[in-house]
C-alpha positions in Angstrom: 68.6 0.6 170.5 64.7 -0.6 168.6 62.8 -2.9 171.5 60.8 -4.9 168.5 57.5 -4.7 169.5 57.8 -0.6 168.4 57.1 0.7 164.9 59.2 3.6 163.6 57.4 4.8 160.5 59.2 7.7 159.0 56.6 9.7 155.9 58.1 11.5 153.6 56.4 13.7 151.5 55.1 13.2 148.1 56.1 15.3 145.3 53.4 14.2 142.8 50.6 14.7 145.7 47.2 13.7 143.0 44.9 16.8 142.6 41.4 16.9 143.8 38.9 16.9 141.1 38.0 20.9 143.2 41.7 21.6 142.6 42.3 20.5 139.0 39.2 22.8 138.5 40.7 25.2 140.3 44.3 25.3 138.6 42.3 26.2 135.1 40.2 28.5 136.6 37.5 27.3 136.6 36.0 27.0 139.9 34.0 30.3 139.8 30.2 30.2 139.9 30.3 31.6 136.6 32.0 28.9 135.0 28.9 26.6 135.5 27.4 28.5 132.6 29.8 28.3 130.0 27.4 25.9 128.3 24.5 28.3 128.3 26.4 30.9 126.2 27.3 28.7 123.9 25.1 28.8 120.0 22.2 26.6 120.3 23.0 23.2 119.0 21.3 22.9 115.2 18.8 19.8 115.3 20.2 16.0 114.8 17.2 16.1 112.1 18.2 18.5 110.4 21.8 17.8 109.8 20.7 14.3 108.7 18.3 15.3 106.4 21.2 17.6 104.9 23.1 14.5 104.8 20.7 13.2 102.7 20.0 15.7 100.3 23.6 15.9 99.7 24.2 12.4 99.4 21.2 12.1 96.8 22.8 14.8 94.8 25.9 13.1 94.9 24.5 10.0 93.3 22.8 12.0 90.9 25.4 13.7 89.4 26.7 12.1 86.1 30.3 11.7 83.9 29.7 10.6 81.2 32.8 7.8 81.0 34.0 5.9 77.9 36.8 3.1 78.0 40.1 3.8 79.1 38.7 6.3 81.6 39.9 6.1 85.4 37.4 6.0 88.5 36.9 5.2 92.0 33.9 5.3 94.0 32.0 9.1 95.0 33.5 10.3 98.2 30.1 8.5 100.6 28.7 5.7 97.3 30.9 2.3 98.5 28.7 -0.4 98.5 30.2 -3.2 97.2 33.8 -4.4 98.2 35.8 -3.7 95.6 37.3 -1.4 94.5 39.1 -0.6 97.6 38.7 2.9 98.3 41.8 5.3 97.1 42.0 2.6 94.6 41.6 3.5 90.5 40.0 1.3 88.5 40.1 1.7 84.3 36.6 1.1 82.7 36.5 -1.2 80.1 32.9 -1.2 78.7 29.8 1.2 79.2 26.3 -0.2 78.5 23.5 1.1 76.6 21.2 -0.5 78.4 22.1 -1.6 82.3 21.8 -4.8 83.9 19.3 -4.8 86.7 21.4 -6.8 89.6 19.1 -10.4 90.5 19.4 -10.2 93.8 15.4 -11.1 94.3 15.3 -9.6 98.3 14.3 -6.2 98.5 15.1 -5.7 101.3 19.2 -6.5 99.4 20.9 -2.9 98.8 21.9 -4.8 95.9 18.2 -4.8 94.9 17.6 -3.8 91.6 20.5 -2.0 91.1 21.1 -0.9 87.5 24.1 -2.2 86.8 26.0 -0.3 83.7 28.6 0.3 84.5 32.0 -2.5 83.5 35.4 -2.2 85.7 38.1 -4.2 85.4 40.6 -3.5 88.6 43.5 -6.0 90.3 42.7 -8.0 93.5 45.0 -6.7 96.4 44.2 -10.2 98.6 43.3 -13.3 98.5 44.1 -16.5 95.7 43.2 -13.7 93.1 45.9 -11.0 94.3 47.2 -9.7 91.4 44.7 -10.6 88.6 42.7 -8.7 86.3 39.6 -8.6 86.7 36.0 -7.4 85.7 32.8 -6.0 87.8 29.5 -4.8 86.8 28.1 -1.7 88.6 26.1 1.3 88.5 28.3 3.9 87.5 25.9 7.2 89.6 28.8 6.1 92.4 32.0 6.8 90.9 33.5 10.0 89.7 36.4 9.9 87.1 39.7 9.2 89.7 42.5 11.8 90.2 45.3 11.3 92.6 44.7 12.9 96.2 40.8 13.5 95.6 39.9 10.0 95.9 39.7 8.7 99.5 
């Protein structure tokens, strides 16, 4: 007979008790004092400034690596050189004209990335969105930012 004022609690063991962080470290073999020094044994990290200077130098060299384009060539952005919305990354554009004298972007704000940019390449491409989706349009670009289009290389 059960008494209404007595409670009976049955505790069954859990199959998947959560591990403490100490128990987890012990299971993976990182509980001894020697493991605490693992980070100290690694090679020293390069200075973030060093990798920044290398990246800047590489981009400078990439920007100044020129290609001789002619009308009809397919081109795409060089890696890390895209400064406009179109053409999209990985999409080709066709060279319509190479200007002997570049047109300077008319942006008068010196803080703009387009300020006095030499636009010497006229490219044609299809828009893939908006009300002009599928239309063939042309824009002027800085040829230094482009490379010959090769499927798989342009990302």
